[in-house]
C-alpha positions as CSV (number, residue, x, y, z in Angstrom):
1,M,-116.7,-49.6,4.2
2,G,-113.2,-50.5,3.6
3,R,-114.1,-49.3,0.3
4,L,-114.0,-46.0,1.5
5,R,-110.8,-46.3,2.7
6,L,-109.4,-48.0,-0.3
7,W,-111.1,-45.0,-2.7
8,I,-108.7,-42.4,-0.4
9,K,-105.7,-44.6,-1.0
10,D,-106.3,-45.3,-5.0
11,S,-107.4,-42.0,-6.2
12,G,-104.1,-40.8,-4.8
13,L,-106.1,-37.7,-2.2
14,T,-104.4,-36.3,0.2
15,Q,-106.7,-36.7,3.7
16,A,-107.3,-32.7,2.8
17,V,-108.1,-32.9,-0.4
18,A,-110.3,-36.2,0.3
19,A,-112.2,-34.3,3.2
20,E,-112.9,-31.7,0.9
21,K,-114.3,-33.5,-1.7
22,L,-116.5,-36.0,1.4
23,G,-117.6,-32.6,3.2
24,I,-116.1,-33.5,6.3
25,T,-113.0,-32.4,8.1
26,Q,-109.8,-34.0,7.8
27,A,-109.8,-35.7,11.4
28,R,-112.6,-37.4,10.2
29,V,-110.9,-38.6,7.3
30,S,-108.1,-40.0,9.3
31,N,-111.0,-41.7,11.1
32,L,-111.6,-43.6,8.0
33,V,-108.6,-44.1,6.6
34,R,-107.5,-45.6,10.6
35,G,-110.8,-48.2,10.0
36,H,-112.8,-46.0,13.3
37,W,-116.1,-46.8,11.5
38,Q,-117.6,-47.1,14.7
39,K,-117.2,-42.9,15.2
40,F,-119.6,-42.6,12.5
41,S,-123.3,-42.9,11.7
42,L,-124.8,-45.9,9.3
43,D,-126.0,-42.8,7.6
44,M,-122.9,-40.7,7.3
45,L,-121.0,-43.4,6.0
46,L,-123.4,-44.0,3.2
47,T,-123.4,-40.5,2.3
48,L,-119.6,-40.4,2.3
49,A,-119.2,-43.8,0.0
50,V,-122.2,-41.6,-2.1
51,K,-120.0,-38.6,-2.7
52,A,-117.0,-41.1,-3.2
53,G,-119.3,-42.4,-6.0
54,L,-119.0,-45.8,-4.6
55,Q,-122.2,-48.0,-5.2
56,F,-123.4,-49.7,-2.2
57,K,-126.0,-52.8,-1.2
58,I,-127.4,-53.8,2.3
59,E,-127.9,-57.1,2.9
60,L,-129.3,-58.5,6.5
61,D,-129.0,-61.9,7.6
62,W,-130.2,-63.9,10.4
63,A,-127.5,-63.8,13.4
64,A,-125.2,-66.9,13.9
């Protein structure tokens, strides 16, 4: 989900504008930018990725 962080950075958006586009608060965007993914459900991260125009794939594998 580092792509969300890159999307915010590369698009030149402020956290406030990114929050508006994603439909979340600026504080939540700050969590994304700082890599605090554990504060988000998987469902929310996927929803935010779609809102950012990102594509994703889910891959499952056996634990080592």
